[in-house]
SEBA-444008 format. One record per residue: x, y, z of N, C-alpha, C in turn. Coordinates in steps of 0.05 Angstrom, whole numbers, plus 5000, padded with zeros to 4 digits. Atoms other than C-alpha are relative to their C-alpha. Layout:
# SEBA-444008
XYZXYZXYZ;...
This chain:
# SEBA-444008
502149944980569086025256501350145023;499049864976569886495315499949815024;500050174977571586175381497650075018;502249944982566286115435500550255017;499649764983565186735477501349915026;498550054976569886745536499550235020;500849804980567487105599501649955025;498550024974571887245660498350145021;501549894978568587365727501649955026;498850034973571187475798497950085021;501749944977566687425859501649945025;498450024976569387505929498549895024;501550114977563787245974497449874990;502350165007557386835976497950154984;502049855015552787395952500850044971;499049975027557187505892499949744984;500250275012557286755878497149964989;502850035009549586775874499550174975;500449835023549587375827501549904976;498450105023555087075784498749764987;501250245011551586405776497550074984;502449925015545086745755500850134973;499049875025548887175704501049794980;499050215017552486565677497849834987;502350155011545886185668498850164977;501249835020543086775629501750024975;498249995023549186815584499949734985;500050265013548986065571497449954984;502450035015541786125547500450114971;499449895027544386545488502449854987;497650135010551186205482500649755016;499650244984550985485507502949915002;497250084999558385385491501850215013;498449794988560685995530502049885019;497950084981567185925569500150205022;499949824976567786205640502549945015;497550034985574286335676500050225022;499849804980576186725738500149895028;500150094972574586635812497150015009;502850024990567986415843499749775019;500550214980564685955892498649764987;501250255009560885305887497850044979;502249955019554885595850501150074972;498949925025559085915796501549764987;498650245011563385285789498049804989;502050195010557084875781498950094972;500949905026555285325721502349984979;497850055020562085165689502450185003;497749834996566885675718502649845006;497350104993574285485716501250205019;499149814980576485805781503049975005;497150014997583785985787500949945028;499450064973583685935862497450025016;502550004985578385845918499150285006;501249744994573686435927500550095029;499749944972574686386002502550165006;497549854996581686685994499550304997;500749725002578287345977498050095021;502249934982572887326030501250095027;498749894976576287766082498450245009;501549774989572388246128501650125023;498749874978575088766175502850104993;497549875007581089236171502449835009;497750154989585688816215500449754984;499850255015584088176177501150064972;499049935027585388526109503050055002;497149944997592088796134501649755003;498650254996594088106156500349834975;499950155025592787826086500750174977;499649815021594788436046501949904978;498050085019600988146013498949774983;501250225016597287515993497950104980;502149905018591387905964501250154976;498749855022595888375924501449814981;498750205017599887775898498149854983;502050155016593687405877498850184978;501149825020591088025841501950044977;498049975021597588115803500149754982;499950245015597687385782497449964984;502550025014590387395764499950184975;499949815023591388005720501749884977;498350125021597087645683498549774986;501450235011592887015674497750094982;502349915016586787395648500950154975;499049865024590787835601501049794980;499150215018593887205572497649854988;502350155010586986875565498350174981;501549825017584087485530497049944998;502950035000576787425551498750224984;501549805014571487795511499150225019;500949804980569388145575500749905027;499550074972571188165649497850125017;502149904982565888235704501049965028;499450014972567988415774497450035016;502550014986562288235821500550095029;499649884973562188685883503050005007;497150014991568788625924501650234987;498849785015570689335900503050045006;497249954993577289375938501949824984;498450185016579888775900499450044970;500750015028576088815834500650264985;499549755015576789555816502950034991;497250005008584389505816500649814978;499750195021583988885774498850104974;501349905024579089205726501750224986;498349795011583789795717502349884983;497850135015589589345696498949874975;501150135023585188945649499150194978;501049815020581989545616502450134986;497649885012588889855604501349804980;498950205018590689195570498049954977;501850025022584789275523497649815004;502350184994579688815557497750165010;502549874991572489055565499449925029;500450064972570789115639497350105009;502749944988564189105677500349975031;500250044971563089215752497149975007;502750074994556788885778499650035030;500749924973553989175844501750245008;498649754994555889885860500950015029;499349934973559990055921498450255009;501749794989556690575966501350284996;498749745006560091165931498150235003;502049794998553591555932499650095029;500349944971553791546009502550125012;497549904988561091656026502349924982;497650035017568091685995499250034970;501149965027564891975932502250034979;497849975020571692105899500849734988;499550265013572091355886498849984973;501350015027567591485826502150074979;498049945020573791765791501649754992;498750255006577291095797498249814985;501950185014570990725776499850084970;500249915027570491165714502449924983;497650085014577590985696500249704997;499550294999577090245713498049844984;502050185012570590005682498550144977;501649915024566990065615497150025007;502950014993560289935648499649935029;500850074973557289945718497149894998;502750114998551289495731499150045029;501049944974547089735790497549845006;502450154991541789375831497750195006;502049804992538190025850500050244982;500249775019535690615808501550255010;498749754990538491165854503049984995;497250035006545490875842500650074971;499649935028544690925767499950304995;500249715002542591645774502650145008;497549894990548991795813502249974978;497950045021553391485758499550164975;500649825023549691855703501050285005;499149734994551292505739503050024999;497049995000558692315741501249874975;499150095027559192085668501349735000;499150275001560191355683497949834985;502050175013556790875634498749805019;501450164979551490515675497449884989;502650125006545490055670498949895026;501550114977540389925725498749744991;501050265009538789185720497949885019;501950114980534289085781501449825019;498850174979535388625840498949724998;500950285002535187865836498049925022;501950074979531587825903497250094993;502649915008525888235874498749814980;501150215018525187705820499349755015;500350264986525687125869497750015020;502049984979520987375924497350074988;502649945012513587355905498950265009;501049744993509788005905498049985023;501850054977504787705955500949755014;499150244985507787246008497749885015;502150164987503386706038500549995030;499649994971503086886112499049755014;501250244987498486306131501849764996;498450245005502985786098502650025016;497649974985509186076131499649955030;500650064971505886056200499649705004;500450294997503785336188502749865000;497350135002510985156169501650045025;498549944976513585486232498449925026;501750084978507985196276499250235018;500949764986505285876295497050034998;502849955002498086056311499450204978;500749825022494486406254498950265009;501649764992490686916296501450175021;498649844980496087206342502050184987;498049825012500487806327502949895004;497250105000507687626310501950224990;497949805007513788086308502649854996;497350125005520387866277502150195011;497749854990526688106312502549914984;497750075017532788146266502350195006;497949824991538788446302502649984984;497650025016543788256248501149724999;498950265003547887666226502949975010;497350014991554787846252500150035031;499750004971557287756323499950285012;499949734990558688496333497350144999;502749885002551788706309498249895022;501750134979548388206356500950095027;499049904974552788436414498950285005;500949734996550589156403496950025000;502949975003543289036385498349785012;501650234990541188356413498450075025;501449944975539588566484498150244997;501849775006536689226459497449914988;502450105013531788856415498349835020;501550174980529888366471498650185021;501349814982528588946519497750154987;502149885015524489286466497649814998;502150205001520488636459498449995026;501350014974518988626533498150245003;501749774998516289336530497749994980;502150035020512389176467497849825010;502050184988508888616505498250155019;501749844982506489136555498150174984;501849845017503589556498498149834985;501750185016500788966459500149725013;500050264988499388376505499149794980;500650225019499187716467501849994976;498250015023504487896416502249795006;497850194998509687356404502250074980;497749915015516587386372501449774986;498350185015520887036320502850134998;497349895003528487116317501749804984;498350185016532286786259502950045008;497149994993539486616278501649924975;498550055025544386656220501849765002;498150224996549286146249499649885027;500250124973549785666308501350195021;498749824981554586176340498150235008;501949794994549286726335497849895018;502150124983544086256366501049985029;498950034973548686106425500250275013;499749724990549986856433497350105010;502749904993542487006434498849845023;501050164978540786426480501150115027;498949894975545486726532498650265007;501449744994541987406525497249955009;502850064992535187076533499849895028;500150124973536986756599498950205020;501249834980532587046654497950184989;502149835011527887406606497649824993;502550155004520687176602498750114974;501149915026518887246528499049764984;501050215019514586826481501450034974;498349955023520186806431501049734989;499050245014522086266380502650064985;497549975015529386226358499949814977;500050165024530085966287502949964991;497550045013536085656254499850094971;500549895027536386096192497150064996;502949975006529486116159499150295002;500749714997529586876157497750074981;502249935019525086896095497349895010;502550114988519886446129499150185023;500749824978520186906190498750254990;501149755011518887516147497349954988;502650075012513187166110497949975022;501950074979509986956176499250245018;500449794979510487606217498150224990;501649765005506188236221501750254998;498249765000511888726233502849915007;497250084996519488726239501550235015;498049824988524589056285502649904989;497850115017530889016243502450195001;497649855002538089236240500350114971;499549895027539989686182502049824985;498450185016542989276126498449884978;501450125023541088836067497549865008;502450144992535888466108497650194998;502349815003531589106105498849984972;501050045027530988986030498249764999;501750245000528288286043497450055014;502449934986523288556094498250174982;501649835019521089076042498749834979;501150175022520188545988497849815010;502150164988515988126036497650185010;502149804994511788766048499350005030;500450004971512688746124500850275011;499349744988512389416161502349965019;497650044984518889536197500850265015;498549794986522789966246502949934997;497250055004530190026230501650135023;498349904978535290096286502949944994;497250075002542790126289501750145021;498049884982548490256337502849914991;497250065004555990286326501650115023;498349884979561890466370499850304998;500449705000561391206391502050144981;498049875017567891396355499349954971;500850065028565691036291497650174992;502349845007559091406294500750294994;499249725005562392086300501450034973;498649995026566891926241498149984977;501950055022561291656197498150244997;501849775002556792246214501250234983;498649795016561992706182500349914971;499450105027563292256122497649944983;502350105016556491996101498350244990;501549785012552792456053497049954997;502850075004546192086049498350085024;501849934978540192336090498849765015;501150244988538091616105502149785001;498150234999541690976125498749744990;501350255007536390446108499349994970;500750035028535190176038497150074994;502749915007527590266041499750304997;500249705002528391016053501650104976;498549925023533891076001498549954974;501550075024529590725950497450174997;502549835001523291125969500750294996;499149735001527391765970498350185020;501449864979523491966033500149825025;499950154974522791756106497549825001;502250195000518291156094499949835025;499950174976520590736153501650155022;498549874978522890986222502849905002;497250074995530390996232500850115028;499149924973532690996305502949925002;497250055002540191066306501450095025;498249944978545291066362498450065026;501349954975542591416425497050014998;503050005004535591476395498949725001;500950284999535190716394499949905029;500550094973532390586464497849794999;502150205000527989996483497250124999;502649885000522090456497499350124973;500549875026522790846432499449794979;500450215020523290206391497349875004;502650124995517189906425497750184991;502149815008513090536414499850024969;500049985029515090546340498949754987;500950255012513589816327497049955005;502750074992506889766364497850074980;502249945019502490146314500349864973;499750145025505389746256498949724999;500950284998502889076281497449954984;502550025016495989186252499650254983;500149765018497589826213502149974979;497750025019503389996169499350004971;500950015028499290066105501650194983;498549805016503090686083502749884992;497550135007509590296087499649784979;500350235019506989676051499250094972;500749905027503990075994502550114987;497549915011510690415985501949774993;498350235006514289745988499149874974;501050125024509789475933501050154975;499049845022511690045887502949954994;497150055003519089935900500549724989;499650285009518489175890499649994970;500650005029515389285821502350144984;497949865014520889775803502649844999;497650164999526389285823499849744985;500450265013523288685788500550034970;499249955027527088725723501249764986;498650245010529388005711503050064999;497349884998536188225736502149844985;497950155013540487655711499850024969;500349975029537587705640500850294992;499349725007538288465641503050045001;497149984998545488405664501449864977;498850145023546987895610499750164975;500449825024543988355557502250214999;498149794999548588915579502849904995;497350125003554788475584500549924971;499650105027553788155516500150234980;499949775017552488825483502750135001;497349894997558989095511502149834986;498150185012562588475487499749984970;500550025029559788565417498849744991;501050275006556087905420496949995000;502950005001548788115417499149904973;
């Protein structure tokens, strides 16, 4: 009898741990005795992953932080490659974390192990020559978005668009009344969610800007109230300091960003993955972003995409307003949000089309592709 299927996976952060656990569940539905080895977090370990070391050792953000841990990361990758080549899995899946996983995939593929990369890096937007390394490193790219799959098709990289797990998890019609009841909000008053980001730097650049925009929005739409989900206790403390001296009917929430999106009428939001969540909740939005001036000048030269926000990239048109850098003023943001509070139908109709396109049972679709590559269908 052949041995049970052995699948190696490496996730580098919490979002990858969620994707990995969903994929493992889907594989176990076909192969209950599947073996899982590699690196992952608590969710993947709960599904049966034997993790060679804690996932947190890979969760490094920022250039300075990476440089400080570079020798450790390179050493762990070398040892992990040796361990996985010795274990001879049927297939290896690198989940996001491209700086770590693509180098690992290259070594494993050269050793004869089938390799998959799950979640495309933003090669379609900048540093497009990375696609050459991807083509050499992985047998299959699994993408969350259709425009990514189109890019890989054009560059002769085997690819499969599997959809996005959030599109499967978030209902196509969110219950606004239930969300407002859960948050103790009145049912008949306009509510705008403010979402200036989850990282300290983002909140430092956008927090006061969003609060000033809210003050101006109150002048345009008297009676509007605000919700602001705080990703961590540190972000809440940071925002409480910004709120001091400002007279705003604003409720700070500890997390609960999905409830805030379900409850609100419109969103003022930082560019990032949260815009996808707002899209899936069908809430009209205005996207804003600011970075350091030098960073902006560099990115403006490097980035090839005409849009920065996921809703516009997915729609392939300017569906939501993007106010970037100097264009993101309190007055401009307020003027852009005001008509969306009881309007925004063009946006929400576009969001519904995108939601349906992304709703592909992503974990099952990814498992199908992985098992086919491993010759286990």
